[in-house]
Structures are given as structure tokens and as C-alpha cells.
C-alpha positions as CSV (number, residue, x, y, z in Angstrom):
1,M,0.0,0.0,0.0
2,S,1.4,3.4,-1.0
3,V,0.5,6.5,1.1
4,E,-0.6,9.5,-0.9
5,G,-1.1,13.2,0.0
6,T,-4.8,14.1,0.1
7,A,-4.7,17.9,0.2
8,T,-5.5,19.8,-2.9
9,G,-6.9,23.3,-3.6
10,G,-4.7,25.5,-1.4
11,W,-4.6,23.4,1.7
12,A,-2.3,24.3,4.6
13,P,-2.3,23.2,8.2
14,D,-4.1,26.4,9.2
15,S,-6.4,26.8,6.1
16,W,-9.2,25.7,8.4
17,K,-9.2,29.2,9.8
18,S,-11.0,30.5,6.7
19,K,-13.9,28.2,7.6
20,K,-16.6,28.2,10.2
21,V,-15.3,26.3,13.3
22,V,-17.9,24.8,15.7
23,Q,-17.0,23.7,19.2
24,D,-14.2,26.3,19.2
25,V,-12.9,27.6,22.5
26,A,-12.9,31.4,23.3
27,Y,-9.8,32.3,25.3
28,E,-9.7,35.7,27.0
29,D,-6.0,35.9,27.1
30,K,-5.0,35.8,23.4
31,D,-1.4,36.7,24.1
32,Q,-0.9,33.8,26.4
33,L,-2.6,31.5,23.8
34,N,-0.2,32.6,21.1
35,K,2.8,32.0,23.4
36,V,1.5,28.5,24.2
37,L,0.9,27.7,20.5
38,Q,4.4,28.8,19.6
39,K,5.8,26.6,22.3
40,L,3.8,23.6,21.1
41,Q,5.1,24.2,17.6
42,H,8.7,23.7,18.8
43,L,8.1,20.6,20.9
44,P,9.1,17.2,19.5
45,P,6.5,14.9,17.9
46,L,4.7,12.3,20.0
47,V,4.5,9.6,17.3
48,S,6.5,9.0,14.1
49,P,5.5,9.0,10.4
50,E,6.6,5.3,10.2
51,E,4.2,4.3,12.9
52,I,1.4,6.2,11.2
53,R,2.2,4.5,7.9
54,K,2.2,1.1,9.7
55,L,-1.3,1.8,11.0
56,R,-2.4,2.9,7.5
57,Q,-1.2,-0.5,6.2
58,Q,-3.1,-2.4,9.0
59,L,-6.3,-0.4,8.3
60,Y,-5.9,-1.2,4.6
61,E,-5.9,-4.8,5.6
62,V,-9.0,-4.2,7.8
63,A,-10.8,-2.7,4.8
64,H,-9.9,-5.8,2.8
65,N,-11.3,-8.2,5.5
66,E,-7.9,-9.4,6.6
67,R,-7.9,-7.8,10.1
68,F,-10.3,-6.6,12.8
69,L,-10.2,-3.2,14.5
70,L,-10.5,-2.8,18.3
71,Q,-10.6,0.8,19.5
72,G,-11.3,1.7,23.1
73,G,-10.6,3.9,26.1
74,D,-12.1,6.7,28.1
75,C,-14.8,9.1,27.0
76,A,-12.5,12.0,28.1
77,E,-9.2,11.4,29.8
78,L,-8.3,13.4,32.9
79,F,-4.8,14.4,33.6
80,D,-5.1,12.3,36.7
81,Y,-5.4,9.2,34.5
82,C,-1.7,9.7,33.6
83,S,-0.6,7.3,36.3
84,Q,0.9,3.8,36.4
85,E,-2.1,1.8,37.5
86,P,-4.8,3.4,35.2
87,I,-2.5,3.1,32.2
88,E,-1.6,-0.5,32.9
89,N,-5.2,-1.5,33.6
90,K,-6.4,0.1,30.3
91,L,-3.6,-1.5,28.3
92,K,-4.3,-4.9,30.0
93,V,-8.0,-5.0,29.2
94,L,-7.4,-4.0,25.5
95,L,-4.7,-6.7,25.2
96,Q,-7.0,-9.3,26.8
97,M,-9.9,-8.3,24.6
98,S,-7.7,-8.5,21.5
99,L,-6.5,-12.0,22.4
100,I,-10.1,-13.2,22.7
101,L,-10.9,-11.6,19.3
102,V,-7.8,-13.1,17.7
103,W,-8.9,-16.5,18.9
104,G,-12.6,-16.1,18.1
105,G,-12.2,-14.4,14.8
106,R,-9.1,-16.3,13.6
107,T,-7.8,-12.9,12.4
108,S,-5.2,-10.3,13.4
109,V,-6.4,-7.4,15.5
110,T,-5.4,-3.8,15.2
111,R,-5.5,-2.1,18.6
112,I,-6.1,1.6,18.9
113,A,-6.4,3.2,22.3
114,R,-8.5,6.2,23.1
115,M,-5.7,7.6,25.2
116,A,-2.7,9.9,25.3
117,G,-4.6,12.9,24.0
118,Q,-8.4,12.3,24.5
119,Y,-8.7,15.2,26.8
120,A,-11.2,17.4,24.9
121,K,-15.0,17.1,25.3
122,P,-17.5,18.6,22.9
123,R,-20.6,20.2,24.5
124,S,-24.0,21.0,23.3
125,K,-23.9,24.4,25.0
126,P,-20.8,26.5,26.0
127,T,-22.1,27.5,29.4
128,E,-24.3,25.9,32.1
129,I,-26.3,27.3,35.1
130,I,-25.3,25.9,38.5
131,D,-27.1,27.2,41.6
132,G,-28.4,30.1,39.6
133,K,-25.0,31.2,38.3
134,E,-23.7,30.8,34.8
135,Y,-20.4,29.0,34.3
136,H,-18.3,27.8,31.4
137,A,-19.2,24.2,30.6
138,F,-16.5,21.7,31.4
139,R,-14.7,21.1,28.1
140,G,-12.1,18.6,29.2
141,D,-8.8,18.9,31.1
142,N,-7.0,20.5,28.1
143,V,-9.5,23.5,28.2
144,N,-10.6,24.0,31.8
145,G,-11.2,22.2,35.1
146,I,-14.1,20.4,36.6
147,D,-14.0,22.5,39.7
148,L,-16.2,25.6,39.3
149,A,-13.3,27.8,40.3
150,E,-11.3,26.5,37.3
151,R,-14.0,26.8,34.6
152,K,-12.3,29.7,32.7
153,P,-10.6,28.3,29.6
154,D,-6.8,28.3,30.3
155,P,-4.3,28.2,27.3
156,D,-1.7,26.7,29.6
157,R,-3.8,23.5,29.8
158,L,-2.9,22.8,26.1
159,L,0.8,22.5,27.2
160,S,-0.3,20.2,30.0
161,A,-2.2,18.1,27.6
162,Y,0.9,17.7,25.4
163,F,3.1,16.7,28.4
164,H,0.5,14.3,29.9
165,S,0.1,12.7,26.4
166,A,3.9,12.4,26.1
167,A,4.2,10.8,29.5
168,T,1.4,8.3,28.8
169,I,2.8,7.3,25.4
170,N,6.3,7.0,26.9
171,Y,5.0,4.6,29.6
172,V,3.0,2.6,27.1
173,R,6.1,2.2,24.9
174,T,8.1,1.2,28.0
175,L,5.5,-1.5,28.9
176,L,5.4,-2.9,25.4
177,S,9.1,-2.9,24.9
178,S,9.7,-4.7,28.3
179,G,7.4,-7.6,27.6
180,F,4.1,-6.5,29.1
181,A,2.3,-7.8,26.0
182,D,4.3,-11.0,25.9
183,L,2.0,-14.1,26.0
184,H,4.5,-15.4,28.6
185,H,3.8,-12.4,30.8
186,P,1.5,-13.5,33.6
187,E,0.4,-10.1,34.9
188,A,-0.8,-9.0,31.5
189,W,-2.6,-12.1,30.4
190,N,-3.2,-14.3,33.6
191,L,-5.6,-16.6,31.7
192,R,-5.4,-19.4,34.1
193,Q,-6.7,-17.2,36.9
194,W,-9.8,-16.2,35.0
195,D,-12.3,-18.0,37.2
196,F,-15.3,-15.8,36.2
197,A,-16.6,-15.7,39.7
198,H,-18.3,-12.4,38.8
199,V,-20.5,-14.1,36.1
200,Q,-23.9,-14.6,37.7
201,N,-25.4,-16.9,35.0
202,P,-23.9,-20.4,35.4
203,A,-24.5,-21.2,31.7
204,V,-22.6,-18.0,30.6
205,R,-19.8,-18.8,33.1
206,A,-19.5,-22.2,31.6
207,E,-19.3,-20.8,28.1
208,Y,-16.5,-18.3,29.1
209,Q,-14.6,-21.1,30.8
210,T,-14.8,-23.3,27.8
211,I,-13.5,-20.6,25.5
212,V,-10.6,-19.8,27.8
213,K,-9.8,-23.5,28.2
214,R,-9.6,-23.9,24.4
215,L,-7.5,-20.8,24.2
216,N,-5.1,-22.1,26.8
217,D,-4.9,-25.4,25.0
218,A,-4.0,-23.6,21.8
219,L,-1.3,-21.7,23.6
220,D,0.0,-24.9,25.2
221,F,0.2,-26.5,21.8
222,M,2.2,-23.5,20.4
223,R,4.6,-23.8,23.3
224,T,5.0,-27.6,22.8
225,I,5.9,-27.3,19.1
226,G,8.0,-24.2,19.6
227,A,5.7,-21.9,17.6
228,D,5.7,-19.4,20.4
229,D,9.5,-19.1,20.4
230,K,10.2,-15.9,22.3
231,A,12.1,-14.5,19.3
232,R,8.8,-14.5,17.4
233,E,7.3,-11.0,17.5
234,A,3.8,-12.2,17.3
235,T,3.9,-13.8,20.7
236,N,6.1,-11.3,22.6
237,S,5.0,-7.9,21.4
238,V,2.0,-6.1,19.8
239,D,1.3,-2.7,18.3
240,M,-0.8,-0.3,20.3
241,F,-1.7,2.9,18.5
242,T,-3.1,6.1,20.1
243,S,-6.1,8.2,19.1
244,H,-8.3,11.1,20.1
245,E,-10.9,13.3,18.7
246,G,-9.3,16.2,16.7
247,L,-11.5,18.8,18.3
248,L,-9.1,21.7,19.2
249,L,-7.7,22.8,15.8
250,D,-5.3,25.3,17.2
251,Y,-3.6,22.5,19.2
252,E,-3.7,20.0,16.3
253,T,-2.2,22.5,13.9
254,Q,1.0,22.9,16.0
255,L,1.5,19.1,15.9
256,T,1.1,18.9,12.2
257,K,4.5,18.4,10.5
258,H,5.7,18.4,6.9
259,V,7.6,15.2,6.2
260,D,8.8,14.1,2.7
261,G,6.3,16.3,1.0
262,L,3.3,15.1,3.1
263,Y,1.6,16.4,6.2
264,Y,1.3,14.2,9.3
265,N,-0.4,15.0,12.6
266,L,2.4,13.7,14.9
267,G,0.4,14.1,18.1
268,A,-1.4,10.8,17.6
269,H,-1.6,7.9,15.1
270,F,-5.4,8.2,14.5
271,L,-7.8,11.1,14.8
272,W,-11.5,11.4,14.3
273,I,-14.1,14.0,13.5
274,G,-17.0,14.0,15.9
275,D,-20.7,14.0,15.0
276,R,-21.0,17.7,15.9
277,T,-18.0,18.8,13.8
278,R,-18.3,17.0,10.4
279,Q,-19.9,19.9,8.4
280,L,-18.8,19.7,4.8
281,D,-17.9,23.4,4.7
282,G,-16.5,23.4,8.3
283,G,-13.1,23.9,9.7
284,H,-12.6,20.4,11.0
285,V,-13.3,18.7,7.6
286,E,-11.0,21.3,6.0
287,Y,-8.2,20.4,8.5
288,F,-8.6,16.7,8.3
289,R,-8.6,16.5,4.5
290,G,-4.9,17.4,4.3
291,L,-3.6,14.7,6.7
292,V,-1.8,11.5,5.8
293,N,-3.0,10.0,9.1
294,P,-5.9,7.5,8.9
295,I,-9.0,9.3,10.2
296,G,-12.4,8.4,11.6
297,I,-15.7,10.1,11.1
298,K,-18.6,9.6,13.6
299,V,-21.8,8.8,11.8
300,G,-25.2,9.0,13.6
301,P,-28.9,9.5,12.9
302,S,-28.3,13.1,11.9
303,M,-26.1,12.1,9.0
304,K,-28.0,12.2,5.7
305,P,-27.0,9.4,3.3
306,E,-26.5,11.9,0.5
307,E,-23.9,13.7,2.7
308,L,-21.6,10.7,2.8
309,A,-20.4,10.8,-0.9
310,P,-19.2,14.5,-0.9
311,L,-17.7,14.1,2.6
312,L,-15.7,11.0,1.5
313,D,-14.6,12.8,-1.7
314,I,-13.2,15.7,0.4
315,V,-11.2,13.6,2.9
316,D,-10.4,10.7,0.7
317,P,-10.1,12.0,-2.9
318,N,-7.7,9.2,-4.0
319,H,-10.0,6.4,-2.8
320,E,-7.4,4.9,-0.6
321,P,-8.7,1.7,1.2
322,G,-8.7,2.1,4.9
323,K,-7.9,5.8,4.9
324,V,-11.3,6.5,6.4
325,T,-13.0,4.7,9.2
326,L,-16.8,5.4,9.6
327,I,-17.6,5.0,13.2
328,T,-21.4,4.5,13.4
329,R,-23.3,5.4,16.6
330,Y,-27.1,5.2,16.4
331,G,-28.7,3.5,19.4
332,H,-30.1,0.0,19.6
333,D,-33.5,1.2,18.6
334,K,-32.4,3.3,15.6
335,I,-29.6,1.4,13.9
336,A,-32.0,-0.6,11.7
337,T,-33.5,2.6,10.4
338,Y,-30.2,4.4,9.5
339,L,-27.4,1.9,8.9
340,P,-28.7,0.2,5.7
341,G,-29.0,3.6,4.0
342,H,-25.6,4.7,5.0
343,I,-24.0,1.4,3.8
344,K,-25.7,1.7,0.4
345,A,-24.7,5.3,0.0
346,V,-21.0,4.4,0.6
347,Q,-21.2,1.4,-1.7
348,A,-22.3,3.7,-4.5
349,T,-19.2,5.9,-4.1
350,G,-16.5,3.3,-4.6
351,H,-14.7,4.4,-1.4
352,K,-13.4,1.4,0.5
353,V,-13.9,2.4,4.1
354,V,-13.6,0.6,7.4
355,W,-17.0,0.2,9.1
356,C,-16.7,0.4,12.8
357,C,-19.6,0.1,15.3
358,D,-19.7,2.4,18.4
359,P,-22.6,1.0,20.3
360,M,-22.0,3.3,23.3
361,H,-23.0,6.9,22.4
362,G,-26.5,6.2,21.0
363,N,-27.4,4.3,24.2
364,T,-26.9,6.8,26.9
365,E,-29.7,7.5,29.3
366,T,-30.4,9.1,32.6
367,T,-31.8,7.3,35.6
368,S,-34.7,8.6,37.7
369,T,-32.2,10.0,40.1
370,G,-30.3,11.9,37.4
371,V,-27.4,9.6,37.0
372,K,-26.1,9.2,33.4
373,T,-25.7,5.5,32.5
374,R,-25.9,2.9,29.7
375,R,-27.4,-0.6,29.7
376,F,-25.2,-3.4,28.6
377,D,-28.1,-5.2,26.9
378,H,-28.7,-2.1,24.6
379,I,-24.9,-2.0,23.8
380,A,-24.9,-5.7,22.9
381,Q,-28.1,-5.3,20.9
382,E,-26.7,-2.5,18.7
383,L,-23.5,-4.5,18.1
384,S,-25.4,-7.6,17.2
385,K,-27.6,-5.7,14.8
386,A,-24.6,-4.1,13.2
387,F,-23.1,-7.5,12.4
388,R,-26.4,-8.7,10.9
389,I,-27.2,-5.6,8.9
390,H,-23.7,-5.4,7.3
391,K,-24.1,-9.1,6.3
392,E,-27.5,-8.5,4.8
393,C,-26.2,-5.5,2.9
394,N,-23.2,-7.4,1.5
395,S,-20.9,-5.4,3.6
396,R,-18.7,-6.2,6.6
397,L,-18.3,-4.8,10.0
398,G,-14.6,-4.3,10.3
399,G,-14.3,-3.1,13.9
400,V,-15.7,-1.9,17.2
401,H,-15.3,1.2,19.2
402,F,-15.9,1.3,23.0
403,E,-15.7,3.7,25.9
404,L,-14.1,1.4,28.5
405,T,-11.7,1.2,31.4
406,G,-9.7,-1.5,33.0
407,D,-10.9,-0.4,36.4
408,A,-13.7,-1.7,38.6
409,V,-16.1,1.1,38.0
410,T,-19.9,0.9,38.2
411,E,-21.2,3.1,35.4
412,T,-23.0,0.8,33.0
413,I,-26.0,-1.4,34.1
414,G,-25.9,-5.1,33.4
415,G,-23.3,-7.4,31.9
416,S,-22.4,-10.9,33.3
417,M,-21.9,-9.4,36.8
418,N,-25.5,-8.2,36.6
419,L,-24.9,-4.6,37.8
420,L,-28.2,-3.0,38.8
421,E,-29.2,0.7,38.8
422,A,-28.8,0.6,42.6
423,D,-25.2,-0.4,42.2
424,L,-24.1,2.7,40.2
425,G,-23.2,4.6,43.3
426,R,-20.7,2.0,44.4
427,N,-17.9,3.3,42.2
428,Y,-19.2,5.8,39.7
429,Q,-16.1,7.7,38.6
430,T,-16.7,9.2,35.2
431,F,-17.0,13.0,34.7
432,C,-18.0,12.4,31.1
433,D,-20.0,9.4,29.7
434,P,-20.4,6.0,31.4
435,R,-17.9,3.3,30.5
436,L,-17.7,-0.4,30.4
437,N,-15.7,-1.8,33.3
438,Y,-13.1,-4.5,33.1
439,E,-15.6,-7.4,33.3
440,Q,-18.1,-5.9,30.9
441,S,-15.4,-5.2,28.4
442,L,-14.4,-8.9,28.4
443,D,-18.1,-9.8,28.1
444,I,-18.2,-7.9,24.8
445,A,-15.1,-9.6,23.6
446,F,-16.5,-13.0,24.4
447,M,-19.7,-12.1,22.6
448,I,-17.9,-11.2,19.4
449,A,-15.7,-14.3,19.7
450,K,-18.9,-16.4,20.0
451,Y,-20.4,-14.7,16.9
452,Y,-17.4,-15.5,14.8
453,E,-17.3,-19.1,16.1
454,G,-20.9,-19.5,15.0
455,E,-20.1,-18.0,11.6
456,R,-17.4,-20.7,11.1
457,S,-19.7,-23.5,12.2
458,P,-20.6,-26.1,9.4
459,L,-24.2,-25.9,10.6
460,K,-24.3,-22.3,9.1
461,K,-24.0,-23.9,5.6
462,L,-26.9,-26.4,6.1
């Protein structure tokens, strides 16, 4: 796969400034903002062009049904998450999920973490009323603070975002280079200690135990014949790419570098355009169209099918397979209404995109006591319907996108541990949207593995 430049028609890293920019941040201290942006421009890259090209190649393979994409992490990172235990827990759950998917799908898995930069948070309104007083809405740690005394947008937080991203990426690289992802590493994988005591349904527990036993048998066989020789990269290391929503264009511009005639955003491997910022004539689409990086676009009920063709023509004029990942987010009760039309609209264009299901954002609800949550059953239903609808439309679901954590939070109702609404207060930690916890994340991975196992069954052909 060759990587081509996409920008035409007078594109520059800051040409987005000539367009309307939604979700922009209004800073009062413009002089300080300019000083911060100049500093960011001179700081070193966080990722390399070679790594970005490697991800492009892997997503090319996803688009050609040769891989599966797993993307996951926090809704919005806090600077406090830049710490040893949260990073290790998130990395571990993504690794364990990917191993289950590799075994169940009999395919390689591309891992992209929503981390090391996912600090910004789009909001429907710039301000909010609290106790009768108007405050700036919390826009994420790279804009302002959660505490009411820190709600004024602060340009210096952009520098903090860079350094927290750098520290996170550095520790992830350290873990992976020191064998954290090695199948021999007990702390990362620990398969033999998965007793599934949290699984309330005995039948489901037995299914999980059967899958893990077969997975362990496969690994034992590899060890016996020497196929997992520690010199083999496939068993002692993995790729873990970083991603975030490219929301704050002033920040992203400073991390955009000109390398060998092409423009890369070297602040992350993968960036996406949110559902609120994908206007055809908007600043975000203008910025994204010039990047070599693979990009994502959130697609929800507000996306008209006829908008997809011109949008893809703008950001992928060379029709490069895997350059664009369409991340669909409808809701379990809306996906059947919208997804078939979106699939058909893309099929008519000739663009070869990666279709990725985000079953989280369309399934958010508020309890009677005002707590924001999601129901695991609704998440599973949207994902199941996505697999079925793609198959019926002669398409393929190439990946999944989750808001998750490796920690024992209680933010999403249901799952194999049968969390109830009354349990939410036990360890509700998110300041953004509710996430899947460690056990619920593995539930989803097992569900996908079972789907692929069923698809391989000879009985499917009878």
C-alpha cells in the first residue's frame, strides 16, 4: 500500500481558519494563547510517520477483510489518569480483549487506544447554570477544570495536555518494549486465573470457561511445538496505536509536520471527526482533508445518506482503502433505520472504508435519580444488529469502538456481573460518559468471539 497526500486546492495546516469552526474555545488571554501555541510548535513529535504508515497498512488490511479493529478507552481522559495503574489497567483490558478476538475471529487485530490525548470534550452548550449562576461548561482537562473555580478556559492547559500525552505514550512504549504484551507475561494475560466468579449466570460462566480452556490449549500446543519461540514477534509484542478526537484545531495545527512532502499530525496515530463537527464546509473537515493519518468520522442519525459521498470525496479524494473509518453510533432502537441507507450510500461511491460500530454513544440514558448511564443489553443489541445488517447489505463490520476502562467502576448497568441501577453509586467515577468496566469489556469480547465461532460452524451452511 502506498501513502498519498490528500490535500488539494490550497490546503495548509491552518487553512481551516478560513472556515466556520464549531466547538471552538474562546480564550480571553489571546497573548498567552499565542505563546502556548508557539511553544507547542517547537516541541518534538509524540509519534512517528513510520508508525502512522504502519497503522495505515493495517487499516488497509481491515478494509480488505484481513484484520479486525478494536478501539477503546475513556470518553474523556483526565490528567489524573496519567498514572501507572490506570495506564496498565487500560492496556491490559485492551490486550486481553484483543487476544479473545484473535482466537474467536481467527484474524489479526489492530489495537487503537482512546488515550494519550483524548482530553477534549464537545458540549451542546458553551455554558451551564449551576445554583443560579452561569459557568463555562467543562470542556475537558485541556481546556478548563471540573471545579467551578477552574472553569475559565486556560491556554496553559494545552501544554499540560501535550506533556501528559507524552508521559502516557512513553509509559505505554516502556511497557510494550519490556514484555508487558508477551504471552508469557502472567500479569498482562493471567488466563489461568480467569475463574469468572463475577459471572452470575452459570451457563454463561461455563461458556466463558470453555473458551478460555480452548484458548489455553491452543497456547500450550504452540509452546509444545516451539511456535511461540520468544524470538517470534507475534507472541512477545504487539502494536498499540493512540487516538483522540481532533477537536481543538489550534492545538492540532501545532503538531502537524511536513515530512517528505506530506503532512502528518504527529500528536497521535489516528484522529477522528465528531458527530458535531463534520460539516462539509466546516473547519474540521478542512483540516482533516490534508492529513496522511488515517482518520475516523462519527456517523449517527443526523447524517443524511446523501452527505456521505461528498464528505468522503473531500477527505479521501484518492479512494485509498482504509484511509477513512466510519464509526457508526445510532442506538439499539435506531440502527436498523439508518445503517442500511448509509451502507448503500457508501457502496455507491467506490470508497473502501472501514466500518466500525460504536454501540455506546447512542445508548446513553439518565436514571430517575439523574445519573447518566448505559445498559449493557442495549450496547450488545446494537452491536449484534450491526453485524447482521452489514451481512444483509453485502458489507462487513470491520471493527468496534468502545468507551471502557480496566478499572472496577460501576457506570454501566448489566453485563455478566448483573450490575443494577442501585449499584451505580458503588464506584461511579466518570466525569463524562459512562464506560464499560473490566468485566463488561471482556463480556463484549467473548460475545464477538462467539459470533465468529458461530459463523465458522458447518451448521451455518446447512
